C-alpha positions in Angstrom: -41.1 -18.2 10.9 -38.8 -17.7 8.6 -37.2 -21.5 9.5 -40.0 -23.0 8.8 -40.9 -21.4 5.7 -37.3 -22.6 4.5 -37.9 -26.4 5.8 -41.3 -26.2 3.7 -39.5 -25.1 0.1 -36.8 -27.5 1.5 -38.5 -30.5 1.4 -40.2 -29.8 -1.8 -40.0 -31.3 -4.5 -38.5 -28.0 -6.4 -34.8 -27.6 -7.1 -33.8 -24.4 -4.9 -30.6 -23.1 -7.0 -29.7 -20.7 -4.6 -30.3 -21.3 -1.2 -29.0 -17.8 0.4 -31.6 -16.3 -2.1 -34.1 -18.8 -0.5 -33.4 -17.9 2.9 -33.6 -14.0 2.0 -37.0 -14.1 0.5 -38.3 -16.6 3.5 -37.2 -13.8 6.0 -38.6 -11.4 3.8 -42.3 -13.1 3.5 -42.1 -13.3 7.5 -41.8 -9.5 7.7 -44.1 -9.5 5.6 -46.8 -11.8 7.6 -46.4 -10.7 10.9 -46.4 -6.8 9.8 -42.8 -5.7 11.1 -42.3 -2.2 9.6 -38.8 -3.4 7.8 -37.4 -1.8 5.0 -36.1 -4.4 2.4 -33.4 -2.0 1.7 -31.9 -2.9 5.5 -32.8 -6.6 4.8 -30.9 -6.3 1.8 -27.7 -4.4 3.5 -27.5 -7.3 5.9 -26.7 -10.1 3.5 -24.8 -8.0 1.5 -22.8 -7.3 4.6 -21.7 -10.8 4.7 -21.0 -10.9 1.2 -23.7 -12.5 -0.3 -25.4 -10.6 -3.2 -29.3 -10.5 -3.2 -31.7 -7.7 -4.5 -35.5 -6.7 -5.4 -35.5 -8.6 -8.7 -34.5 -11.9 -7.3 -36.7 -11.2 -4.6 -39.4 -10.9 -6.9 -38.3 -14.0 -8.8 -38.2 -16.4 -6.2 -41.6 -14.9 -5.1 -43.2 -15.8 -8.3 -41.8 -19.8 -7.7 -41.9 -19.9 -3.4 -45.4 -18.4 -2.7 -47.2 -20.9 -4.4 -45.1 -23.9 -2.5 -45.6 -22.3 0.6 -49.7 -21.9 -0.1 -49.4 -25.6 -0.9 -48.1 -26.8 2.8 -50.5 -24.5 4.4 -49.1 -20.8 4.7 -51.2 -18.5 4.0 -49.8 -16.1 1.5 -49.1 -12.6 2.6 -50.7 -9.3 1.8 -50.5 -7.2 -0.7 -48.4 -4.1 0.9 -50.7 -1.2 2.7 -50.4 2.5 2.7 -48.4 2.2 5.9 -46.1 -0.6 4.4 -45.3 1.7 1.9 -44.3 4.7 3.9 -42.3 2.8 6.2 -40.3 1.7 3.0 -40.2 5.9 2.0 -38.7 6.1 5.5 -36.3 3.7 5.1 -35.3 5.4 1.8 -34.9 8.7 3.6 -32.7 7.2 5.9 -30.4 5.9 3.2 -30.2 9.5 2.4 -29.0 10.6 6.0 -25.9 12.8 5.2 -28.2 14.8 3.2 -30.8 15.1 6.2 -27.9 15.5 8.4 -26.9 18.6 6.1 -30.1 20.1 5.5 -31.3 20.0 9.3 -28.1 22.2 10.1 -28.9 24.8 7.5 -32.4 25.4 8.4 -31.5 25.7 12.0 -33.0 22.6 13.2 -31.3 21.3 17.1 -32.6 17.6 16.5 -30.5 14.7 15.4 -31.1 13.2 12.2 -32.7 9.6 13.8 -34.9 11.7 16.1 -36.3 13.6 13.4 -36.8 10.1 10.8 -38.7 8.9 14.2 -40.5 11.6 14.6 -41.8 11.8 10.7 -42.6 8.1 11.0 -44.6 8.5 14.0 -46.7 11.5 12.1 -46.7 9.8 9.3 -48.5 7.2 10.3 -50.5 9.4 12.7 -51.7 10.7 9.1 -52.2 7.4 7.3 -54.5 6.6 10.4 -56.7 9.7 9.5 -57.3 8.8 5.7 -56.7 5.1 5.6 -60.1 4.6 4.5 -60.3 7.2 2.3 -57.4 6.2 0.4 -58.2 2.6 0.5 -59.5 2.7 -3.1 -58.1 6.1 -4.6 -55.2 6.6 -6.4 -51.6 5.2 -6.0 -50.3 4.1 -2.7 -46.8 4.7 -3.8 -48.0 8.8 -4.5 -50.4 8.6 -1.1 -47.6 7.6 1.1 -44.9 9.7 -0.5 -47.8 12.7 0.2 -48.0 11.3 4.0 -44.3 11.6 4.4 -44.0 15.5 2.8 -47.0 16.5 4.7 -45.7 15.2 8.3 -42.3 17.1 7.1 -44.3 20.3 6.4 -46.2 19.8 10.1 -42.8 18.9 11.9 -41.0 22.2 10.1 -44.4 23.8 11.7 -44.0 22.6 14.9 -40.6 23.7 15.1 -40.7 27.0 13.4 -38.4 25.9 10.6 -38.6 26.0 7.1 -39.2 22.7 5.4 -36.0 20.3 4.7 -37.8 17.7 2.4 -39.0 19.2 -0.9 -41.3 17.7 -3.3 -39.0 17.5 -6.0 -36.5 15.7 -3.6 -38.6 13.8 -3.2 -39.9 12.6 -5.7 -36.1 11.7 -7.1 -35.5 9.7 -4.5 -38.8 7.8 -4.1 -38.8 7.7 -7.9 -42.5 8.9 -7.9 -43.3 12.1 -10.6 -43.0 15.1 -7.9 -46.5 16.5 -9.2 -48.3 13.6 -7.9 -47.2 14.7 -4.5 -48.5 17.9 -4.7 -51.5 16.8 -6.3 -52.8 14.2 -3.4 -51.7 16.9 -0.9 -53.7 19.7 -2.1 -56.8 18.0 -3.2 -56.6 14.9 -0.8 -54.9 15.7 2.7 -55.4 18.8 3.4 -59.6 18.3 4.1 -58.6 15.2 6.8 -55.4 16.9 8.6 -55.6 20.7 8.3 -57.4 22.1 11.1 -59.0 25.4 9.8 
């Protein structure tokens, strides 16, 4: 599908300044189109491993050019990000802090590998998202809502394992680049009423 996108752009009247950047955009647009839960940082890392300099700013720039071309060629525009997309993005960011999470798991006495922990965290975050999806569809900032879902999932995992939490609001706010108080506010005022069983 990404090859189809590239061919349509290549056959248009527009001059492609950077073909690698165009391929990068086409792959990401295909990922979005089919709803695969892959974090952008993983795609960037793959390209950079082969010596290609790509990034988020270039993707935004190219999207502004290529989306209209593809739309005019009969390819639907990809939908805006859902709460689930942001959760996937957050898990990807946590994965890029692998060593920190590994150390925190060790400190808190978890007998579990980081990969297993992150898988459990993502799965539970999606379960929470499913319960609050309709409620959050018209409320708040999706960045903060997704951060709160992941934070709450981390709390529930710690409770399951009978260990202290390893993800704090302050640390998550810092690495996800959202104010930590918004995670707290969403968690306290919105999530508890849906997920916590009294």
